[in-house]
C-alpha positions as CSV (number, residue, x, y, z in Angstrom):
1,M,98.9,-7.4,23.1
2,S,101.5,-4.8,23.6
3,I,104.3,-4.5,25.9
4,K,105.2,-0.9,27.5
5,L,108.7,0.3,27.0
6,N,109.9,2.7,29.6
7,I,112.5,5.4,29.5
8,D,113.7,5.7,33.1
9,S,113.4,9.0,34.9
10,T,117.2,9.7,34.7
11,T,117.2,9.3,31.0
12,K,114.1,11.5,30.6
13,K,115.5,14.3,33.0
14,Y,118.7,14.1,31.1
15,T,117.0,14.5,27.5
16,D,114.5,17.2,28.9
17,G,117.4,19.2,30.2
18,V,119.7,19.1,27.3
19,V,116.6,19.8,24.9
20,G,115.8,22.8,27.1
21,R,119.4,24.2,27.0
22,I,119.5,23.4,23.1
23,E,116.3,25.7,22.5
24,H,117.9,28.5,24.2
25,H,121.6,28.3,23.1
26,A,122.4,25.8,20.6
27,K,119.6,25.4,17.8
28,E,122.3,24.2,15.4
29,V,122.4,20.8,17.1
30,E,118.6,20.2,18.0
31,A,118.1,17.7,15.1
32,A,121.4,16.1,15.6
33,F,121.0,15.7,19.3
34,A,117.6,13.7,18.8
35,A,119.3,11.5,16.1
36,I,122.4,10.8,18.3
37,M,120.1,9.8,21.3
38,G,118.2,7.3,18.8
39,F,121.4,5.8,17.5
40,V,123.0,5.6,21.1
41,L,119.8,3.7,22.3
42,V,119.9,1.3,19.3
43,Y,123.6,0.6,18.9
44,S,125.3,1.2,22.5
45,D,125.9,-1.8,24.8
46,S,123.0,-2.5,27.2
47,G,123.4,-0.5,30.5
48,S,126.4,1.5,29.4
49,M,124.7,5.0,29.0
50,A,126.0,7.4,31.8
51,V,125.8,11.2,32.1
52,R,127.9,13.6,34.1
53,E,126.4,14.7,37.4
54,G,125.8,18.5,37.5
55,R,125.3,20.9,40.4
56,V,123.1,20.4,43.2
57,Q,121.8,17.0,42.0
58,E,121.3,18.1,38.4
59,I,122.3,16.2,35.4
60,G,125.1,17.7,33.3
61,N,125.3,17.9,29.5
62,M,128.1,15.4,28.9
63,G,127.4,11.7,28.4
64,W,129.2,8.4,27.8
65,A,128.1,5.0,26.2
66,E,130.0,1.9,25.1
67,F,129.7,0.3,21.7
68,G,131.3,-3.1,21.7
69,G,133.1,-2.4,24.9
70,R,134.5,0.9,23.4
71,R,133.7,3.8,25.5
72,V,132.9,7.1,23.9
73,A,132.0,10.5,25.2
74,F,129.7,13.2,24.0
75,R,129.9,16.8,24.6
76,Y,128.7,20.1,22.9
77,E,131.6,22.3,22.0
78,H,130.7,25.9,22.1
79,A,133.6,27.1,19.9
80,T,132.4,24.9,16.8
81,R,128.8,24.8,17.9
82,K,128.8,21.0,17.3
83,I,128.3,17.9,19.3
84,E,131.7,16.0,19.6
85,V,132.2,12.3,20.1
86,R,135.5,11.6,21.8
87,D,137.2,8.4,22.2
88,G,137.3,7.2,26.0
89,S,136.6,10.4,27.7
90,V,135.6,14.0,27.0
91,Q,139.3,15.0,26.6
92,G,140.1,12.0,24.4
93,P,140.7,12.2,20.6
94,M,137.8,13.4,18.6
95,L,136.1,10.7,16.6
96,A,133.7,12.9,14.9
97,D,131.4,16.1,15.4
98,F,127.9,16.6,14.3
99,D,125.3,19.4,13.8
100,N,122.0,19.8,12.1
101,N,123.7,19.9,8.7
102,T,125.0,16.3,9.2
103,E,123.3,13.7,7.1
104,L,121.3,11.0,8.8
105,T,123.1,8.5,6.8
106,A,126.5,9.7,8.0
107,L,125.4,9.3,11.6
108,L,124.2,6.0,10.9
109,D,127.3,4.9,9.3
110,F,129.2,6.4,12.2
111,F,127.4,4.4,14.9
112,K,127.3,1.2,13.1
113,N,131.1,1.3,12.6
114,L,132.0,2.4,16.2
């Protein structure tokens, strides 16, 4: 017998929106975004994921999650064309940045050591 796993509508709306924007403006982070979302689901503290509220009930691009109680922020930086991970807030010190050239094992190491 199987048990259904659900991704709630807010999470789905967020990922669909980001993927849509990536396809038009940021193909260089498409694979990195998918991998990062997977690692966040696996390694973040339960119930800690959050996203920025956008205009008129839309969901923005920025997100947060906690790892062992440590809050980190995720954002796309247009100047470097990478996804940045920052400590505490989107203005906090940068912990890492990722794009499609980032090795999967480097992502794994980063998330396991947060």
